[in-house]
N, CA, C and O atoms as CSV, one atom per row, in Angstrom:
chain,resi,resn,atom,element,x,y,z
A,1,UNK,N,N,54.754,119.492,89.937
A,1,UNK,CA,C,54.940,118.068,89.853
A,1,UNK,C,C,56.414,117.725,89.643
A,1,UNK,O,O,56.941,116.798,90.257
A,2,UNK,N,N,57.067,118.482,88.770
A,2,UNK,CA,C,58.497,118.250,88.500
A,2,UNK,C,C,59.328,118.511,89.749
A,2,UNK,O,O,60.313,117.816,89.999
A,3,UNK,N,N,58.935,119.510,90.534
A,3,UNK,CA,C,59.675,119.827,91.759
A,3,UNK,C,C,59.578,118.679,92.757
A,3,UNK,O,O,60.554,118.380,93.444
A,4,UNK,N,N,58.436,118.042,92.846
A,4,UNK,CA,C,58.263,116.905,93.754
A,4,UNK,C,C,59.125,115.737,93.287
A,4,UNK,O,O,59.768,115.072,94.099
A,5,UNK,N,N,59.138,115.491,91.992
A,5,UNK,CA,C,59.952,114.400,91.444
A,5,UNK,C,C,61.425,114.644,91.722
A,5,UNK,O,O,62.146,113.723,92.106
A,6,UNK,N,N,61.886,115.896,91.527
A,6,UNK,CA,C,63.288,116.225,91.813
A,6,UNK,C,C,63.606,116.048,93.296
A,6,UNK,O,O,64.673,115.543,93.645
A,7,UNK,N,N,62.697,116.455,94.160
A,7,UNK,CA,C,62.918,116.301,95.600
A,7,UNK,C,C,63.054,114.832,95.968
A,7,UNK,O,O,63.891,114.481,96.800
A,8,UNK,N,N,62.247,113.969,95.365
A,8,UNK,CA,C,62.324,112.536,95.636
A,8,UNK,C,C,63.640,111.953,95.140
A,8,UNK,O,O,64.232,111.099,95.801
A,9,UNK,N,N,64.101,112.412,93.978
A,9,UNK,CA,C,65.378,111.934,93.440
A,9,UNK,C,C,66.513,112.330,94.367
A,9,UNK,O,O,67.363,111.499,94.689
A,10,UNK,N,N,66.545,113.600,94.806
A,10,UNK,CA,C,67.621,114.056,95.698
A,10,UNK,C,C,67.578,113.337,97.041
A,10,UNK,O,O,68.627,113.035,97.609
A,11,UNK,N,N,66.394,113.060,97.553
A,11,UNK,CA,C,66.269,112.322,98.814
A,11,UNK,C,C,66.816,110.912,98.663
A,11,UNK,O,O,67.479,110.402,99.566
A,12,UNK,N,N,66.545,110.279,97.531
A,12,UNK,CA,C,67.054,108.921,97.293
A,12,UNK,C,C,68.561,108.921,97.160
A,12,UNK,O,O,69.228,108.014,97.657
A,13,UNK,N,N,69.109,109.936,96.490
A,13,UNK,CA,C,70.564,110.018,96.334
A,13,UNK,C,C,71.259,110.301,97.648
A,13,UNK,O,O,72.364,109.810,97.884
A,14,UNK,N,N,70.624,111.092,98.516
A,14,UNK,CA,C,71.206,111.445,99.813
A,14,UNK,C,C,71.319,110.237,100.718
A,14,UNK,O,O,72.257,110.154,101.511
A,15,UNK,N,N,70.401,109.307,100.626
A,15,UNK,CA,C,70.462,108.109,101.446
A,15,UNK,C,C,69.766,108.249,102.777
A,15,UNK,O,O,69.639,107.266,103.507
A,16,UNK,N,N,69.307,109.450,103.119
A,16,UNK,CA,C,68.558,109.637,104.356
A,16,UNK,C,C,69.378,109.307,105.586
A,16,UNK,O,O,70.538,109.705,105.687
A,17,UNK,N,N,68.778,108.576,106.528
A,17,UNK,CA,C,69.417,108.224,107.796
A,17,UNK,C,C,70.188,106.929,107.661
A,17,UNK,O,O,69.906,105.971,108.381
A,18,UNK,N,N,71.127,106.875,106.784
A,18,UNK,CA,C,71.934,105.683,106.547
A,18,UNK,C,C,72.885,105.455,107.719
A,18,UNK,O,O,73.453,106.410,108.251
A,19,UNK,N,N,73.061,104.195,108.126
A,19,UNK,CA,C,73.969,103.872,109.239
A,19,UNK,C,C,75.398,104.282,108.928
A,19,UNK,O,O,76.188,104.504,109.845
A,20,UNK,N,N,75.751,104.388,107.625
A,20,UNK,CA,C,77.121,104.767,107.294
A,20,UNK,C,C,77.408,106.212,107.669
A,20,UNK,O,O,78.572,106.606,107.729
A,21,UNK,N,N,76.365,107.022,107.928
A,21,UNK,CA,C,76.562,108.401,108.380
A,21,UNK,C,C,76.943,108.454,109.852
A,21,UNK,O,O,77.426,109.484,110.324
A,22,UNK,N,N,76.739,107.380,110.577
A,22,UNK,CA,C,77.018,107.310,112.003
A,22,UNK,C,C,78.456,106.835,112.210
A,22,UNK,O,O,78.783,105.699,111.865
A,23,UNK,N,N,79.342,107.711,112.784
A,23,UNK,CA,C,80.736,107.301,112.946
A,23,UNK,C,C,80.908,106.055,113.812
A,23,UNK,O,O,81.883,105.322,113.650
A,24,UNK,N,N,79.977,105.809,114.727
A,24,UNK,CA,C,80.106,104.623,115.575
A,24,UNK,C,C,79.840,103.351,114.777
A,24,UNK,O,O,80.159,102.254,115.234
A,25,UNK,N,N,79.247,103.494,113.570
A,25,UNK,CA,C,78.948,102.333,112.745
A,25,UNK,C,C,80.128,101.944,111.851
A,25,UNK,O,O,80.055,100.943,111.140
A,26,UNK,N,N,81.215,102.726,111.880
A,26,UNK,CA,C,82.377,102.382,111.075
A,26,UNK,C,C,82.961,101.060,111.554
A,26,UNK,O,O,83.047,100.801,112.754
A,27,UNK,N,N,83.353,100.242,110.612
A,27,UNK,CA,C,83.932,98.942,110.949
A,27,UNK,C,C,85.363,99.117,111.451
A,27,UNK,O,O,86.173,99.811,110.836
A,28,UNK,N,N,85.654,98.481,112.568
A,28,UNK,CA,C,86.996,98.493,113.150
A,28,UNK,C,C,87.835,97.434,112.440
A,28,UNK,O,O,87.442,96.268,112.409
A,29,UNK,N,N,88.986,97.811,111.866
A,29,UNK,CA,C,89.810,96.803,111.186
A,29,UNK,C,C,90.496,95.866,112.182
A,29,UNK,O,O,91.073,96.310,113.174
A,30,UNK,N,N,90.425,94.567,111.899
A,30,UNK,CA,C,91.077,93.552,112.736
A,30,UNK,C,C,91.843,92.607,111.816
A,30,UNK,O,O,91.294,92.074,110.852
A,31,UNK,N,N,93.112,92.410,112.129
A,31,UNK,CA,C,93.978,91.516,111.365
A,31,UNK,C,C,94.049,90.160,112.059
A,31,UNK,O,O,94.209,90.084,113.277
A,32,UNK,N,N,93.929,89.085,111.269
A,32,UNK,CA,C,94.100,87.719,111.755
A,32,UNK,C,C,95.369,87.181,111.122
A,32,UNK,O,O,95.565,87.304,109.913
A,33,UNK,N,N,96.233,86.583,111.937
A,33,UNK,CA,C,97.482,86.020,111.400
A,33,UNK,C,C,97.899,84.848,112.282
A,33,UNK,O,O,97.154,84.447,113.176
A,34,UNK,N,N,99.073,84.304,112.036
A,34,UNK,CA,C,99.577,83.175,112.820
A,34,UNK,C,C,100.218,83.690,114.102
A,34,UNK,O,O,101.239,84.368,113.990
A,35,UNK,N,N,99.773,83.461,115.177
A,35,UNK,CA,C,98.508,83.029,115.745
A,35,UNK,C,C,98.047,84.138,116.652
A,35,UNK,O,O,98.137,84.036,117.876
A,36,UNK,N,N,97.548,85.210,116.043
A,36,UNK,CA,C,97.208,86.409,116.796
A,36,UNK,C,C,96.109,87.205,116.111
A,36,UNK,O,O,95.860,87.071,114.912
A,37,UNK,N,N,95.455,88.044,116.924
A,37,UNK,CA,C,94.528,89.060,116.447
A,37,UNK,C,C,95.172,90.407,116.734
A,37,UNK,O,O,95.795,90.584,117.781
A,38,UNK,N,N,95.031,91.354,115.822
A,38,UNK,CA,C,95.524,92.709,116.067
A,38,UNK,C,C,94.464,93.687,115.577
A,38,UNK,O,O,93.992,93.586,114.445
A,39,UNK,N,N,94.092,94.632,116.435
A,39,UNK,CA,C,94.650,94.933,117.739
A,39,UNK,C,C,94.228,93.909,118.795
A,39,UNK,O,O,93.319,93.107,118.581
A,40,UNK,N,N,94.889,93.959,119.901
A,40,UNK,CA,C,94.631,93.061,121.031
A,40,UNK,C,C,94.657,93.899,122.304
A,40,UNK,O,O,95.732,94.298,122.750
A,41,UNK,N,N,93.502,94.174,122.897
A,41,UNK,CA,C,92.145,93.692,122.621
A,41,UNK,C,C,91.520,94.443,121.443
A,41,UNK,O,O,92.041,95.458,120.982
A,42,UNK,N,N,90.380,93.909,120.968
A,42,UNK,CA,C,89.599,94.540,119.916
A,42,UNK,C,C,88.526,95.387,120.588
A,42,UNK,O,O,87.752,94.889,121.405
A,43,UNK,N,N,88.486,96.678,120.238
A,43,UNK,CA,C,87.488,97.590,120.794
A,43,UNK,C,C,86.609,98.067,119.637
A,43,UNK,O,O,87.083,98.739,118.721
A,44,UNK,N,N,85.325,97.714,119.690
A,44,UNK,CA,C,84.390,98.037,118.609
A,44,UNK,C,C,83.135,98.684,119.184
A,44,UNK,O,O,82.130,98.002,119.388
A,45,UNK,N,N,83.176,99.999,119.452
A,45,UNK,CA,C,82.030,100.672,120.072
A,45,UNK,C,C,80.733,100.524,119.280
A,45,UNK,O,O,79.659,100.406,119.871
A,46,UNK,N,N,80.822,100.530,117.944
A,46,UNK,CA,C,79.622,100.411,117.115
A,46,UNK,C,C,79.252,98.987,116.782
A,46,UNK,O,O,78.183,98.742,116.223
A,47,UNK,N,N,80.125,98.027,117.117
A,47,UNK,CA,C,79.830,96.619,116.901
A,47,UNK,C,C,80.140,96.076,115.520
A,47,UNK,O,O,79.865,94.909,115.240
A,48,UNK,N,N,80.710,96.906,114.646
A,48,UNK,CA,C,81.067,96.428,113.298
A,48,UNK,C,C,82.571,96.205,113.234
A,48,UNK,O,O,83.354,97.058,113.651
A,49,UNK,N,N,82.967,95.043,112.705
A,49,UNK,CA,C,84.376,94.651,112.670
A,49,UNK,C,C,84.715,94.191,111.261
A,49,UNK,O,O,84.021,93.346,110.696
A,50,UNK,N,N,85.784,94.748,110.690
A,50,UNK,CA,C,86.249,94.306,109.374
A,50,UNK,C,C,87.433,93.378,109.592
A,50,UNK,O,O,88.519,93.819,109.967
A,51,UNK,N,N,87.217,92.103,109.356
A,51,UNK,CA,C,88.229,91.074,109.564
A,51,UNK,C,C,89.012,90.862,108.276
A,51,UNK,O,O,88.425,90.747,107.200
A,52,UNK,N,N,90.331,90.809,108.385
A,52,UNK,CA,C,91.183,90.508,107.234
A,52,UNK,C,C,92.212,89.474,107.654
A,52,UNK,O,O,92.917,89.649,108.648
A,53,UNK,N,N,92.290,88.395,106.888
A,53,UNK,CA,C,93.294,87.374,107.167
A,53,UNK,C,C,94.598,87.805,106.499
A,53,UNK,O,O,94.751,87.711,105.281
A,54,UNK,N,N,95.531,88.276,107.321
A,54,UNK,CA,C,96.852,88.682,106.846
A,54,UNK,C,C,97.864,87.554,106.980
A,54,UNK,O,O,99.057,87.753,106.751
A,55,UNK,N,N,97.389,86.375,107.348
A,55,UNK,CA,C,98.262,85.224,107.535
A,55,UNK,C,C,98.388,84.381,106.281
A,55,UNK,O,O,97.898,84.739,105.210
A,56,UNK,N,N,99.054,83.259,106.443
A,56,UNK,CA,C,99.304,82.348,105.319
A,56,UNK,C,C,98.384,81.127,105.335
A,56,UNK,O,O,98.391,80.333,104.393
A,57,UNK,N,N,97.586,80.971,106.408
A,57,UNK,CA,C,96.659,79.847,106.520
A,57,UNK,C,C,95.283,80.378,106.930
A,57,UNK,O,O,95.153,81.553,107.274
A,58,UNK,N,N,94.251,79.518,106.896
A,58,UNK,CA,C,92.899,79.935,107.260
A,58,UNK,C,C,92.796,80.291,108.742
A,58,UNK,O,O,93.467,79.706,109.593
A,59,UNK,N,N,91.925,81.278,109.022
A,59,UNK,CA,C,91.608,81.688,110.392
A,59,UNK,C,C,90.140,82.088,110.442
A,59,UNK,O,O,89.510,82.304,109.407
A,60,UNK,N,N,89.599,82.186,111.662
A,60,UNK,CA,C,88.269,82.740,111.847
A,60,UNK,C,C,88.250,83.560,113.134
A,60,UNK,O,O,89.243,83.635,113.858
A,61,UNK,N,N,87.089,84.176,113.403
A,61,UNK,CA,C,86.910,85.075,114.542
A,61,UNK,C,C,85.600,84.654,115.191
A,61,UNK,O,O,84.524,84.916,114.652
A,62,UNK,N,N,85.687,84.000,116.353
A,62,UNK,CA,C,84.504,83.418,116.985
A,62,UNK,C,C,84.337,83.994,118.395
A,62,UNK,O,O,85.290,84.075,119.169
A,63,UNK,N,N,83.092,84.392,118.705
A,63,UNK,CA,C,82.738,84.892,120.034
A,63,UNK,C,C,81.808,83.842,120.647
A,63,UNK,O,O,80.589,83.929,120.504
A,64,UNK,N,N,82.391,82.843,121.334
A,64,UNK,CA,C,81.575,81.712,121.825
A,64,UNK,C,C,80.383,82.126,122.687
A,64,UNK,O,O,79.298,81.561,122.549
A,65,UNK,N,N,80.571,83.101,123.569
A,65,UNK,CA,C,79.503,83.505,124.479
A,65,UNK,C,C,78.281,84.045,123.733
A,65,UNK,O,O,77.151,83.912,124.204
A,66,UNK,N,N,78.515,84.656,122.566
A,66,UNK,CA,C,77.415,85.199,121.776
A,66,UNK,C,C,76.914,84.219,120.723
A,66,UNK,O,O,75.882,84.448,120.093
A,67,UNK,N,N,77.656,83.117,120.533
A,67,UNK,CA,C,77.284,82.171,119.487
A,67,UNK,C,C,77.448,82.754,118.091
A,67,UNK,O,O,76.728,82.378,117.166
A,68,UNK,N,N,78.395,83.671,117.940
A,68,UNK,CA,C,78.632,84.353,116.666
A,68,UNK,C,C,80.049,84.094,116.189
A,68,UNK,O,O,80.964,83.920,116.994
A,69,UNK,N,N,80.223,84.071,114.880
A,69,UNK,CA,C,81.555,83.888,114.340
A,69,UNK,C,C,81.596,84.133,112.849
A,69,UNK,O,O,80.574,84.104,112.163
A,70,UNK,N,N,82.789,84.373,112.369
A,70,UNK,CA,C,82.982,84.567,110.935
A,70,UNK,C,C,83.094,83.207,110.258
A,70,UNK,O,O,83.187,82.168,110.912
A,71,UNK,N,N,83.084,83.243,108.960
A,71,UNK,CA,C,83.405,82.038,108.191
A,71,UNK,C,C,84.917,81.860,108.259
A,71,UNK,O,O,85.623,82.748,108.736
A,72,UNK,N,N,85.414,80.737,107.793
A,72,UNK,CA,C,86.864,80.534,107.721
A,72,UNK,C,C,87.392,81.401,106.584
A,72,UNK,O,O,86.968,81.268,105.436
A,73,UNK,N,N,88.319,82.288,106.921
A,73,UNK,CA,C,88.879,83.208,105.939
A,73,UNK,C,C,90.225,82.696,105.460
A,73,UNK,O,O,91.125,82.450,106.264
A,74,UNK,N,N,90.363,82.538,104.166
A,74,UNK,CA,C,91.641,82.151,103.585
A,74,UNK,C,C,92.584,83.348,103.550
A,74,UNK,O,O,92.157,84.478,103.788
A,75,UNK,N,N,93.848,83.116,103.259
A,75,UNK,CA,C,94.820,84.202,103.176
A,75,UNK,C,C,94.334,85.306,102.229
A,75,UNK,O,O,93.953,85.049,101.088
A,76,UNK,N,N,94.361,86.542,102.740
A,76,UNK,CA,C,93.961,87.690,101.944
A,76,UNK,C,C,92.475,87.971,101.917
A,76,UNK,O,O,92.064,89.006,101.393
A,77,UNK,N,N,91.645,87.082,102.468
A,77,UNK,CA,C,90.200,87.292,102.446
A,77,UNK,C,C,89.761,88.206,103.585
A,77,UNK,O,O,90.410,88.282,104.628
A,78,UNK,N,N,88.636,88.904,103.361
A,78,UNK,CA,C,88.066,89.814,104.349
A,78,UNK,C,C,86.574,89.569,104.508
A,78,UNK,O,O,85.924,88.988,103.639
A,79,UNK,N,N,86.050,90.023,105.634
A,79,UNK,CA,C,84.617,89.926,105.915
A,79,UNK,C,C,84.279,90.986,106.943
A,79,UNK,O,O,85.056,91.233,107.865
A,80,UNK,N,N,83.123,91.613,106.789
A,80,UNK,CA,C,82.644,92.544,107.812
A,80,UNK,C,C,81.646,91.787,108.678
A,80,UNK,O,O,80.693,91.186,108.182
A,81,UNK,N,N,81.886,91.830,109.964
A,81,UNK,CA,C,81.025,91.157,110.940
A,81,UNK,C,C,80.264,92.245,111.697
A,81,UNK,O,O,80.869,93.176,112.227
A,82,UNK,N,N,78.941,92.124,111.744
A,82,UNK,CA,C,78.116,93.131,112.404
A,82,UNK,C,C,77.551,92.567,113.704
A,82,UNK,O,O,76.679,91.699,113.697
A,83,UNK,N,N,78.065,93.076,114.809
A,83,UNK,CA,C,77.597,92.665,116.136
A,83,UNK,C,C,76.881,93.821,116.832
A,83,UNK,O,O,76.766,93.840,118.058
A,84,UNK,N,N,76.400,94.786,116.043
A,84,UNK,CA,C,75.788,95.982,116.614
A,84,UNK,C,C,74.510,95.682,117.397
A,84,UNK,O,O,74.085,96.494,118.220
A,85,UNK,N,N,73.903,94.536,117.152
A,85,UNK,CA,C,72.684,94.175,117.874
A,85,UNK,C,C,72.960,93.361,119.144
A,85,UNK,O,O,72.030,92.892,119.800
A,86,UNK,N,N,74.231,93.200,119.480
A,86,UNK,CA,C,74.610,92.403,120.659
A,86,UNK,C,C,74.786,93.312,121.887
A,86,UNK,O,O,75.081,94.499,121.740
A,87,UNK,N,N,74.608,92.764,123.084
A,87,UNK,CA,C,74.753,93.580,124.302
A,87,UNK,C,C,76.181,94.090,124.475
A,87,UNK,O,O,77.151,93.409,124.142
A,88,UNK,N,N,76.280,95.310,125.007
A,88,UNK,CA,C,77.589,95.866,125.340
A,88,UNK,C,C,78.248,94.974,126.378
A,88,UNK,O,O,77.575,94.389,127.227
A,89,UNK,N,N,79.575,94.875,126.304
A,89,UNK,CA,C,80.299,94.064,127.275
A,89,UNK,C,C,81.640,93.643,126.727
A,89,UNK,O,O,82.030,94.028,125.624
A,90,UNK,N,N,82.337,92.852,127.508
A,90,UNK,CA,C,83.643,92.327,127.113
A,90,UNK,C,C,83.505,90.820,126.937
A,90,UNK,O,O,82.995,90.123,127.815
A,91,UNK,N,N,83.966,90.330,125.794
A,91,UNK,CA,C,83.798,88.937,125.423
A,91,UNK,C,C,85.131,88.330,124.993
A,91,UNK,O,O,85.988,89.024,124.446
A,92,UNK,N,N,85.298,87.049,125.241
A,92,UNK,CA,C,86.476,86.313,124.759
A,92,UNK,C,C,86.256,86.011,123.280
A,92,UNK,O,O,85.163,85.623,122.866
A,93,UNK,N,N,87.316,86.195,122.491
A,93,UNK,CA,C,87.305,85.882,121.060
A,93,UNK,C,C,88.397,84.862,120.806
A,93,UNK,O,O,89.490,84.965,121.363
A,94,UNK,N,N,88.106,83.877,119.964
A,94,UNK,CA,C,89.101,82.852,119.621
A,94,UNK,C,C,89.034,82.550,118.131
A,94,UNK,O,O,88.044,82.846,117.462
A,95,UNK,N,N,90.100,81.959,117.631
A,95,UNK,CA,C,90.059,81.270,116.350
A,95,UNK,C,C,89.821,79.815,116.742
A,95,UNK,O,O,90.652,79.205,117.414
A,96,UNK,N,N,88.683,79.263,116.319
A,96,UNK,CA,C,88.359,77.910,116.790
A,96,UNK,C,C,88.806,76.807,115.832
A,96,UNK,O,O,88.350,75.669,115.942
A,97,UNK,N,N,89.694,77.135,114.895
A,97,UNK,CA,C,90.260,76.086,114.051
A,97,UNK,C,C,91.232,75.255,114.881
A,97,UNK,O,O,91.889,75.781,115.780
A,98,UNK,N,N,91.323,73.993,114.594
A,98,UNK,CA,C,92.114,73.054,115.386
A,98,UNK,C,C,93.514,73.574,115.684
A,98,UNK,O,O,94.305,73.846,114.781
A,99,UNK,N,N,93.798,73.703,116.981
A,99,UNK,CA,C,95.120,74.086,117.449
A,99,UNK,C,C,95.413,75.569,117.490
A,99,UNK,O,O,96.410,75.972,118.090
A,100,UNK,N,N,94.575,76.410,116.870
A,100,UNK,CA,C,94.882,77.837,116.802
A,100,UNK,C,C,94.769,78.529,118.159
A,100,UNK,O,O,95.630,79.330,118.521
A,101,UNK,N,N,93.719,78.224,118.902
A,101,UNK,CA,C,93.574,78.832,120.234
A,101,UNK,C,C,94.719,78.390,121.139
A,101,UNK,O,O,95.257,79.186,121.909
A,102,UNK,N,N,95.081,77.131,121.041
A,102,UNK,CA,C,96.175,76.600,121.859
A,102,UNK,C,C,97.505,77.273,121.527
A,102,UNK,O,O,98.398,77.336,122.372
A,103,UNK,N,N,97.638,77.771,120.309
A,103,UNK,CA,C,98.847,78.489,119.891
A,103,UNK,C,C,98.808,79.961,120.303
A,103,UNK,O,O,99.747,80.709,120.031
A,104,UNK,N,N,97.729,80.373,120.954
A,104,UNK,CA,C,97.628,81.751,121.457
A,104,UNK,C,C,96.673,82.659,120.709
A,104,UNK,O,O,96.667,83.867,120.947
A,105,UNK,N,N,95.875,82.119,119.823
A,105,UNK,CA,C,94.964,82.952,119.039
A,105,UNK,C,C,93.677,83.171,119.826
A,105,UNK,O,O,92.639,82.561,119.569
A,106,UNK,N,N,93.798,84.071,120.798
A,106,UNK,CA,C,92.692,84.440,121.690
A,106,UNK,C,C,92.882,85.891,122.099
A,106,UNK,O,O,94.008,86.337,122.320
A,107,UNK,N,N,91.782,86.626,122.199
A,107,UNK,CA,C,91.822,88.017,122.655
A,107,UNK,C,C,90.489,88.340,123.313
A,107,UNK,O,O,89.671,87.450,123.544
A,108,UNK,N,N,90.277,89.602,123.611
A,108,UNK,CA,C,88.972,90.049,124.105
A,108,UNK,C,C,88.396,91.068,123.140
A,108,UNK,O,O,89.121,91.768,122.433
A,109,UNK,N,N,87.067,91.131,123.129
A,109,UNK,CA,C,86.318,92.072,122.317
A,109,UNK,C,C,85.488,92.927,123.251
A,109,UNK,O,O,84.727,92.413,124.072
A,110,UNK,N,N,85.637,94.230,123.123
A,110,UNK,CA,C,84.838,95.183,123.904
A,110,UNK,C,C,83.807,95.804,122.996
A,110,UNK,O,O,84.157,96.552,122.083
A,111,UNK,N,N,82.524,95.504,123.231
A,111,UNK,CA,C,81.414,96.072,122.473
A,111,UNK,C,C,80.750,97.178,123.270
A,111,UNK,O,O,80.672,97.120,124.497
A,112,UNK,N,N,80.269,98.195,122.548
A,112,UNK,CA,C,79.517,99.274,123.186
A,112,UNK,C,C,80.408,100.215,123.821
A,112,UNK,O,O,79.953,101.195,124.412
């Protein structure tokens, strides 16, 4: 009985088939600043993106074709965006805050 309990404890600690064990599930770091995304283009084979606002004003990361986007990130804020359930392809990404796209804050995102 004790051996079964220990086996269950070790299985719980191991985490089993956790997505974090899959290298394709690692979040790709993306910097948002005035008025650019880096890297450009963004390539995220696993669909997870770690957004960090390295700028001095608010920015966001919006994929209009997918109807997906981050919240408005203030300076220094971060968010992980999970698009792993979206179809593979190349999509336009913009910061849709007033005037940001017009200032050049647009890139492409390659999923899958």
